[in-house]
C-alpha positions in Angstrom: 0.0 -0.1 0.1 1.5 3.3 -1.0 0.8 6.5 0.9 0.5 9.7 -0.9 0.4 13.2 0.7 -0.2 16.5 -1.0 1.7 19.5 0.3 -0.4 22.5 1.1 0.2 25.7 -0.9 2.7 28.2 0.5 1.5 31.7 1.5 3.8 34.4 0.4 3.4 37.7 2.2 4.9 40.6 0.5 4.8 43.5 2.8 4.2 46.9 1.4 7.5 48.3 2.2 9.2 45.5 0.2 6.7 46.0 -2.6 7.6 49.6 -2.8 11.3 48.8 -3.0 10.6 46.2 -5.8 8.6 48.8 -7.7 11.4 51.3 -7.2 14.1 48.8 -8.5 12.0 47.3 -11.4 9.4 49.8 -12.5 10.4 53.3 -11.4 13.9 52.6 -12.7 14.6 55.9 -14.5 16.0 58.2 -11.8 13.1 57.1 -9.6 10.6 57.7 -12.3 8.3 55.6 -14.6 7.7 57.3 -17.9 4.2 56.5 -19.0 4.4 58.6 -22.1 7.4 60.0 -23.9 10.8 60.3 -22.3 13.2 62.4 -20.4 14.6 64.0 -23.6 11.3 65.4 -24.8 10.7 68.4 -22.7 7.2 69.3 -24.2 5.5 65.9 -24.5 6.1 63.5 -21.7 4.4 62.0 -18.6 6.0 60.1 -15.6 4.9 58.9 -12.2 7.4 59.0 -9.2 7.4 58.4 -5.5 5.1 55.4 -5.2 3.5 54.5 -1.9 1.7 51.2 -1.7 -0.9 50.2 0.9 -4.0 48.0 1.2 -7.5 49.4 1.3 -10.6 47.4 1.6 -9.1 44.4 0.0 -7.6 46.3 -3.0 -4.1 47.6 -3.7 -3.9 51.4 -3.3 -0.8 53.1 -4.9 -0.3 56.9 -4.5 2.2 58.4 -6.7 3.3 61.9 -8.0 2.3 62.5 -11.7 4.0 65.0 -13.8 3.2 65.5 -17.5 3.0 67.8 -20.4 1.3 67.6 -23.8 2.5 70.7 -25.7 4.2 71.6 -28.9 7.7 73.1 -29.1 7.2 76.6 -30.7 10.4 78.4 -31.2 11.9 76.8 -28.1 8.9 77.3 -25.8 6.2 74.5 -24.9 2.8 75.6 -25.8 0.0 73.3 -24.4 -1.3 71.7 -21.4 0.7 70.3 -18.3 0.5 69.7 -14.7 1.8 67.9 -11.6 -0.4 66.2 -9.1 -0.9 63.2 -6.8 -2.8 60.2 -8.4 -4.3 57.4 -6.4 -4.5 54.1 -8.2 -6.6 51.3 -6.7 -6.9 47.8 -8.2 -7.5 44.1 -7.6 -4.5 41.9 -8.3 -5.2 38.7 -10.2 -3.2 35.8 -11.4 -3.6 34.7 -15.0 -1.4 33.1 -17.6 1.7 33.2 -15.5 1.5 36.8 -14.4 0.0 39.1 -11.9 -2.3 41.7 -13.6 -4.7 44.4 -12.5 -8.5 44.3 -12.6 -11.1 46.9 -11.6 -8.5 49.6 -11.9 -9.5 53.2 -10.9 -7.2 56.2 -11.1 -8.1 59.5 -9.6 -6.4 62.8 -8.6 -5.8 63.2 -5.0 -7.2 66.7 -4.5 -7.0 68.4 -7.9 -9.4 68.6 -10.9 -9.5 69.9 -14.4 -9.8 68.8 -17.9 -6.1 67.7 -18.3 -6.2 65.9 -15.0 -9.5 64.0 -16.0 -7.9 63.0 -19.3 -4.8 61.8 -17.8 -6.7 59.7 -15.1 -8.8 58.1 -17.8 -5.8 57.1 -20.0 -3.9 55.7 -17.1 -6.9 53.7 -15.9 -7.3 52.1 -19.3 -3.6 51.5 -20.0 -2.9 50.0 -16.4 -5.9 47.5 -16.8 -4.5 46.5 -20.3 -0.8 46.6 -20.0 0.4 45.9 -16.4 1.8 42.5 -16.1 4.2 41.2 -13.6 5.7 37.8 -14.8 5.5 36.0 -11.5 5.9 32.5 -12.8 9.1 33.3 -14.8 10.5 35.1 -11.8 9.8 32.4 -9.4 11.3 29.9 -11.8 14.5 31.9 -12.0 14.7 32.3 -8.3 13.8 28.6 -7.4 15.9 27.0 -10.2 19.0 29.1 -9.7 22.1 27.1 -8.6 22.8 29.3 -5.6 24.7 27.5 -2.7 24.0 24.0 -4.3 25.5 24.4 -7.8 25.8 20.6 -8.2 22.0 20.0 -8.2 19.7 21.0 -11.1 16.2 22.2 -10.0 12.9 22.1 -12.0 9.8 24.0 -11.2 6.5 22.6 -12.6 2.8 23.1 -12.1 3.3 26.6 -10.8 -0.1 28.1 -9.7 -1.5 31.1 -7.7 -4.9 29.9 -6.5 -5.6 32.9 -4.4 -4.3 36.6 -4.1 -5.6 38.9 -1.5 -4.7 42.2 0.0 -4.5 42.8 3.8 -3.6 45.9 5.7 0.1 45.3 5.7 0.8 43.0 2.7 0.0 41.4 -0.6 -0.7 37.8 0.1 -0.2 35.1 -2.6 -1.1 31.5 -2.1 1.6 29.7 -4.2 1.6 26.1 -5.3 4.3 24.3 -7.4 6.3 21.2 -7.7 10.1 21.5 -7.3 12.2 18.7 -8.4 15.9 18.4 -7.5 18.0 16.2 -9.9 
């Protein structure tokens, strides 16, 4: 008679301070900024976020960041058009699908300012974050778990990687992670 036991999934708690540092290293990597339109070299047509603060709020991720942007034409060395700087608050539900963490039910709003340009920026960011944000969790976990590290003589193989549950608490993003690790 063979006994079989299934291991329970592991809960991974990523505290918000660590998540902020990860964002700073991987997403806000251009002098602490994340360009969402244009680049540093275009002084009249750019948009970036900086100084992200991540928290949990009512089961959702809440990120506050500073937005600075301009949509203008360069007319004889002067920028003519719209621009502003303001704090934005982004709230979303993190979900796991197709090997990546993405965002659903994204809401983007100004934190205290209003106006035509601000409304347009928030609408555009809301649509793009819902469609474009993907963090390749499965690929990152495979790199980490399969790396030789302190045991270079043993090959590792990660299979059946899954995240059956993600939730947001008051102090962390909590992922229930399930996978098989084979050491050869």
